[in-house]
N, C-alpha and C positions, 0 to 999 in steps of 0.2 A: 468642469471641476473633476469629474471622474477620470477623464483622460489625463489631466494634470497629476492627479493623485497616483494613478498607475504608472505614469512616467517617472515620478519621483521614486516610487518603490522599485522600479526596474533599475534606475540609476544606482540606488542604494544597494540593491542586490548584487549588481556587477562590481561595485566598489568593494563590497564584502567579499565576493568571490575572489577577486584579484588580491585582496589583502590577506587571505587565509594562508597562502603559500607563495610569497613573493619571489622565492628563489626559482620557481618553475617558469619556464619560458612559454610553454604551450598549454593554453587553457581551452578545453573543448566545450562545446555549447552546453548550457544548462538544459535539463529536461524542462518541459513547459510548465511544470508545477503539478502538485498533487491534485489541485482543483484549478479551474479556470481563474484567470486574473480577476481580482475583486477588490473593492475599496473598503472592506471591513478591516478595522484595526482595533485590537483589544490590548491596551497597555498593561504592563505588569502592575499589580496592586489594585486593579479595578475589580470591584466586587462582582462576582458572577455566581449564578445558581448551578453552574456546572464546571467542567474543566478539571484539571489535575494540578497538584502542587509542584513547586520547583523540585522538591526532593523526588517525587514520583517521576517527573520528567527525566531527571538525571539517572535514576535507577534504570529506567527503560533504555536510555542511550548507552549506559554502561553494559547492559546485557547484550544489546545489539552488537556493540563493538567486540565484546568477548566471543560471541558466537560466530560472527562473520569475518573477522580479521584473518583467520587461518584459511578461509575459502578462496581468497584471491591468489593469483599467481605469485610465486616467490619474489618476482621482480616488482610486485606492486604492494602498496599499502592502502589501508582503509581508514578513513577518518570521519567522525561525526562532528559537524559544526553545530554547537548548541547555542542558539540565539534566543535565550529565555527572555531577555528584556525587550526584544523586538516584537511588536504587536501584530506583525503580518500574519494573516490567516492563510498559510500555505506551507509547503515544504518542497525541496528541490533536490535533484541529484546532478552532479557534475563530475568532471574528470580533469586533473592536471597531470599531463604526461603520464606517469605510472602511479599517480595517487588518485584513488577513488574516494569521492566525498559525497555525503548526504548533508543537506542543510536543513535543520529543524528549528522552527520558529515558535516562540512562546505564545504568540497570538492564537495559533491553532490549538495549542495545548489548553488554552483558557476558554475555548469555545464551549458553550453549554451542552453540546452534543457529545463531547469527548470525555471518555474515562480512560483508565489504564489500558483496557483492551483496544479502544479506538486509536490511542496514541501509538501503541505497539504496531497496530495495523499500518498506520501512516509510515512509520519507520521501515516496516517490512516492504511496503510498496516502493519506497525510494531505493532500498537495497535491490529490489527486483529490477529496477532500471539497469543495474549493473550485472546482475546474476540470473535474470529471468529467462535466458536462452532465446529461442526463436519464437515469434518473428521480431526482427529489429525494425526500427523506424524506416531504415533504408539499408541496402546492401553495404556492408563495410562499416556501418555505424556502430558505436559502442552502446547506444541506449535502446532498451527494449520499449515496445509500444506501451501506451497507458493500459490497454486491456491485458497485455502480457504481464505487466507489473502487478496489476490487481490479482491475476491468477496465481502468480508466484507467491504473493503474500499469504494466501490461505493454503496453497498446495504444499509449500515448503517451509516458509519462514515462521509463521505463527506456531506450527507444530513443534519446531525446535524451541521457540521462545517460551511457550507455555509448558514445555516438558519439565521445567524446574519447579513448577508450582503445585500446590494441593488443589487441583482443578475441581475435584469432586466437591470440596467445601465451598469453593468460589461459585461454582455453577448452581449449587443448592440455593443461593441467595438471588439468582437471576430470574427474571420473568422471560422465559424462553418462547420464541415463536414456534407454534405447533408444526408448521411445515418444515422448518429447519431441524427441529427436534426429531421428527419422524425420519427425516433423511439421514441424520447422524446415527440413529439407533438401527436403521436398516443396513447401512453401509458398513458399520463397524461393530463386531461382536466383542472385541476387547474393550473393557471398561475404561481404561486409560485413554485409548484412542477416541472413544465416544465422548469423553469429557473434554478433550482438546477440541474436537469438532464442535461441540456445543458452545464452548467458550469462544471459539472462532466466530460462531454465528452472532454472538454478542458484539464482537469487534466489528464485524461487517455491518451490523445494524447501526452502530454508532457512526461509522463512516458514512453510511447511506443517509442517515439523518442530517449529517453535516452537508452532504451534497444537496439534499432537498432544501435545507435552510438557505444556503447560499444562492441557489437557483430560484428560490421563492416559488417552488412548484405547488400547484393546487392539489394534485394527486401524488402522494408520496409513493416511493418504490416499496414493494412488498415481496416477501419470499413466495407467496402463492399467486403472484400475477406476472409471470415471466414474459419478457419481450418476445413477441412473435415474429417481428421483422427479421429477415435474413439478408445480410449484405452480400452483394456480388463480389466485392473485393475487400480484403482485410483493411480495417481502419488503422492507418499507420501513424498519422500525425495529430488527429483531433481526439476528443474524448468520446467514448461511447455514452449513450444516454444513462441517466442515473439508474433506471431499472436494469439496463444491460450490465452496468458495473456491479450491482447487487447480485445479478444472476451469475456473473463471473466469479465473484467471491464464493457463492454457494457451490459452484462447480468445483472450485479448487479444494474446498474443505471436504467434499464428498468423494473425491478421487481416491481410490484405494492404492495407488502406486506408492511405494516406500519413500519416506522423506529422504532416505539416503541415496536414492537414484537421482543423480544430477541431471539437470537439463542441458540440452545441446545448443550450441550457438547457431547450428544450421538445420537440425532435424527437430521439428516441433513435437514429434511423437516420443522422442527419448525422454524418460523420466516423468511422463505425464499421461493423462488419459486421452484417448482419441477414438474416433469412429473409424470403422465399424466394430472394433474390438470391444469398446466399452459403451454401455447404455447410459451411463451417467458420468459426470465428472470431467467431461471434455470441454474445451474452450467454446463458449456459446457462439452460435452463428450470428448473433446480433452485432458482433464486431469482427469475428474471425471467419475467413473463408479458406479452407484447406487448399 
């Protein structure tokens, strides 16, 4: 039953993908999804104790389009496919010739773990597959690895996304994790930067709660229990562990490199933190091997 459900969703997704821009002849592969394939489906209109509204969903996508459309090459365009009525709990990035696309589903937006911060993070992660620099899934590929997209989301994207808000007022209402709070306050002396870092920690917490719920993990990922395993080779095609993904989000938000320093398609050091120069904020070794 699960395999049949996933197959139906995959077929639906490809039909959707090809119908978005029928005039384009060349459709490149989808990224594998914000989360692994799952059979959870949350229809529109279903009562939920969490999630965001359709208005909030559209406001997030409006801002993502406004921020990132100018960042692509002059020959390219950027589009957000807003699939609010679709209950799929996932999100994807793809490319049609010179059109970069992220596909955002209402099912994920309606999940109990997701708030405005978490949904912004998901959108930022999908943008990261396009603009997250190195490492790519393979040489010459357009798509950044899952770990790289997680890193981009807090290193660059959420900093720009949250810059338009009164983050001090928003953060005052949040129950912050002590480890993340200490890290943000240590790394950033500027109050505005601190608040963006702290709000990003809430976005990462929501995303991590989603990961744990879908994976049905017994022990949830925490900011104060970092992954100790170090990979011999960079994870290119699969997902890092839930703990490793949270570690990566924390690293991105604590890196002091300017949000305006763009990442490189070939040099992972450009625009990011790296060892031995930086003691914090570099891509975690649980998925990245320099």
